[in-house]
N, C-alpha and C positions, 0 to 999 in steps of 0.2 A: 172035108169042111173046114173053109177058114174062119176060122173066128177075127171080127174086126174090133177094135180099141178105139174107142174115141178118145184123141187128146185131151188131156184137161192143161187149163191154163192155171199156173202158178202163181200166187203170191207172195211177195216177199214183206214181210212185217219189218217195219222199222221201228225201235225202241230210242226213245228220245231220254236225256239224263232228266231228271227230276228238275232241275233247274230250268232247261230250256222249254219243257212241258210247260212250266207254270209262266214263263216270258210270252208264250203263244196263245195261252190261255186269257191273260192280262191283255194282249195286243186285241185279240177278238173282240173283249169285253171293250175296250176303249173304243175300237172301231164303231162298235154299236151305239155307242155314247155320243158319240162325235154327229155320228149321222141322223141319231133321234134329235140332237138340240140344234142341228142345222136346219131340220125339217120346222122345228119350231119356231127356230127366228125367222124362217121363211114366212111361215104364215101369221107371225106377228105385225102388228101395225106401227111402222116408223113411228117417231116420235114426234112430237110436235116441235114447232121451230118459236120461238121468241119474236115478237115485231119491234122496229124499231122507226119512232117517228120523231117528225122535229114539228114542235106549236110555236106559235108565234101571237104577238100581240102589240098593236098600235095605239096610240093615243094622241089626240093635237092638246098640247100645254100653252098658255100663253106666260112672258115671262114677268115675275111678280119683282124683278129688283133691276136698277140700271147703273152701270158705271159710267158716266164720261169724263173727260178731262178738255181744257183748254190750253194752247202754248200761247204765251206771253213772251213779246221781244221786244229788248230796248237797245237803242245804241247810242255812242257818243265817243267822243275822242279820247277818252280817258275811262278809266272804269268807274270812276265817282258818277261822271256824267251819264254813263251807260246803266249804272244802276236807277240815278235818278228818276230816267226817263222809264226804266221796267217797273219801278215801285209803281208810278202813275198810272201805268196801264194795267196792273195789278190791284190796285186798288178801284179802278173804272171798271175792272170785269164782275169782282167780287159784290161791287156796288149795285150791277148789272142782275147778278143772279139773285141777292135777296130781294130787289124789284120784283122781278119773276115767284115770290112767294116761297123760293126754296128756305128752307130752314138753316141759320148758321152752322146748326151742329155737321150739316150734311155738306158741307164746303170744308174742304182743305187744300192748305199752300204749300207748296212743294218748296225747297230749298233753293234757293237762285243761284245759276251758275253764268260765271263770265269768262269769254274766251278773247284772247287778243285776236284779231284779224291780221290776214298778211294779204299782198299780191306781189306776183314777179315781175320784175321790171328787167326787159333786155335789152342791152345796146350792143351791136356791133361796131368793132373796133378793128384798124388796118395796123398791123404791125408796121412801125417807120420804116422806110427802106425795103418795106418787099410789098406784095399783094396780096399777102395772106390776110384772111379777115378773121379775128377772134369774137364769138360772142360770149359777153358776161350777162351772169344773172345775179338778180340782187333783189332779197325779201324786204320787203316795203311795209311795215305798220300802215294801216290804214283807219285803224280806231278798234274798238270794243265791241262786244257782242252780249249781251244778258239775254237769259231766258229764264223762264220760271213757269211751270206747271200747276192749274188751277184744276182740282178734280172733284166731281161730285158722286155720290153715293146714294140712292134713295129709292123707297119703294114706289114715290111717283114716280111711274113711268112717263104717261104723257106729259107732264109739267115739264122733266128733263129734256124730251125730246125737243119739246117746244123751244127751251134754252138753248140748245146746241145747234138750231137750225137759225137763231136769231143773234146770238152773239156776234157774229161777225157785221151787226150794223154799228158796233165800236169802231170798225174801221173809218169810219165818216167822220170821228172824233179825233182818229191821228193815233189809234190803239192798234199796235200791230198784232191782231189775236188770230191764232189757227182753231179752227173746232175738229176735233181728231173725232173719229168712228165711235159710239158709244156701242157699250159691251151688254147683252142682257143675259141673265141668269133666271132660274128657280130652283128658290131655294129650299122646296119640298119634297126635291129629286128621291132622296132617300126611303121616306114613307112610298112616293108614287113608282119607285122599283119594286118594292115590296108585292105591289097591288098588282104590278103588271106581269111580273112572274108567277102571279098566281094565274093570271088571264091565260098566258102562255101555256103555261102546265096542263087547265084545263082545254086549251085548243089542242093539245097535243094529245090528249084520251080521248077526243072528239072525232080526231082525224084517225086514230087507230081502230076506233068503232065503227068509222063508216066504213074502210078498207075491208076489214073482216066480215062485214053484215055484205058486203058486195060479191064478198069472196064465196059465200055459201052459207051465212047465218052463224057462223064462228063468232064465238066469244073471246072476249078479253078476261087474260085476267086479273094476277097480281101485279104491282108495279115492280121491276126488277133492279131498275136501274135509272137516274135521270142527272142530267148534266144543265147547268146555264150558259148560256150562251153569250156574243157579245150583245152588249147593249148599245143603241148607237141614237143618238141626238140630233138631228140634222134640221136643218131650215124645212119649214112649213113647204111640203110636196115633193121633196127632195128625195129621192133615190139612192144617193150617195151610201156606200159601206165602207168599211175599214177595218182589216183585222183586229186594231186595234181597240175600236169603237170609237164613234165622233161624238163630240162633245161642243156643240154650236154654241158660239156667244154673239155673232154677227146679226140674228133674227130676232123678233120679238116676239112672233109664233114659232114653234119648232113642233116636231113629231119626236117622239120616242118610240123608238122600235126594241123589244124584246125577244128572245129565242130561248127555247128548254129543249132541250133532246132528250127522249124518254123509250125506255123498251118497257114493255110489258108480256108476260106469257101470256099464251092462246089457249083455249079449253078447248 
């Protein structure tokens, strides 16, 4: 009778040095910690973003100061004659302005300028004994020209506009006068800019609230950052923009446009 023996598997025991065993244990603990934190990050809701908006404000303003000038010209065969003609014309212009009701203190007369005028005389000559022409040019004095500018600065805009249109009637009296384009200003611009910036800031917040409400009743949080954009002062109804900002002086009525950029947190 034979006796069968069942083979048994042998296990080889491995012993690790104390430092290796400690490193392995720490590695397993670290892996467990990373896995747990990764799962927690996956379940955590993403952080909310800030919202950036641009607000603007626009207002129509009327100029409260006008500056205008007229150029008077006088001519003569010599400096004295030119100046006498100029002075006569300037006196008539100043008298005309005072007759229009303009205050004498608002009228300023600049220094006179007198220049000699020339014209070129050309003559073609042929060298004796040849057919070669030679052109000679000679500068010849034709007299003197005197110029003077009269300026007016006033808060009475309609009055000065009327004078600027009617001043050329003096041409009928032999006065050589040219009416220059008026320039219009708004003297309370500093105060208005503060008001407009406040309106633009309100518009920026209103836009942010409307955007967030449309996106799902999300509420706007606190202001994180804000900056002032370019201020443009354009002629009325003009859409012109400039990276440096416009400051129109050609129109009586103007549109002032301010821009504010703002950033808010989102609740």
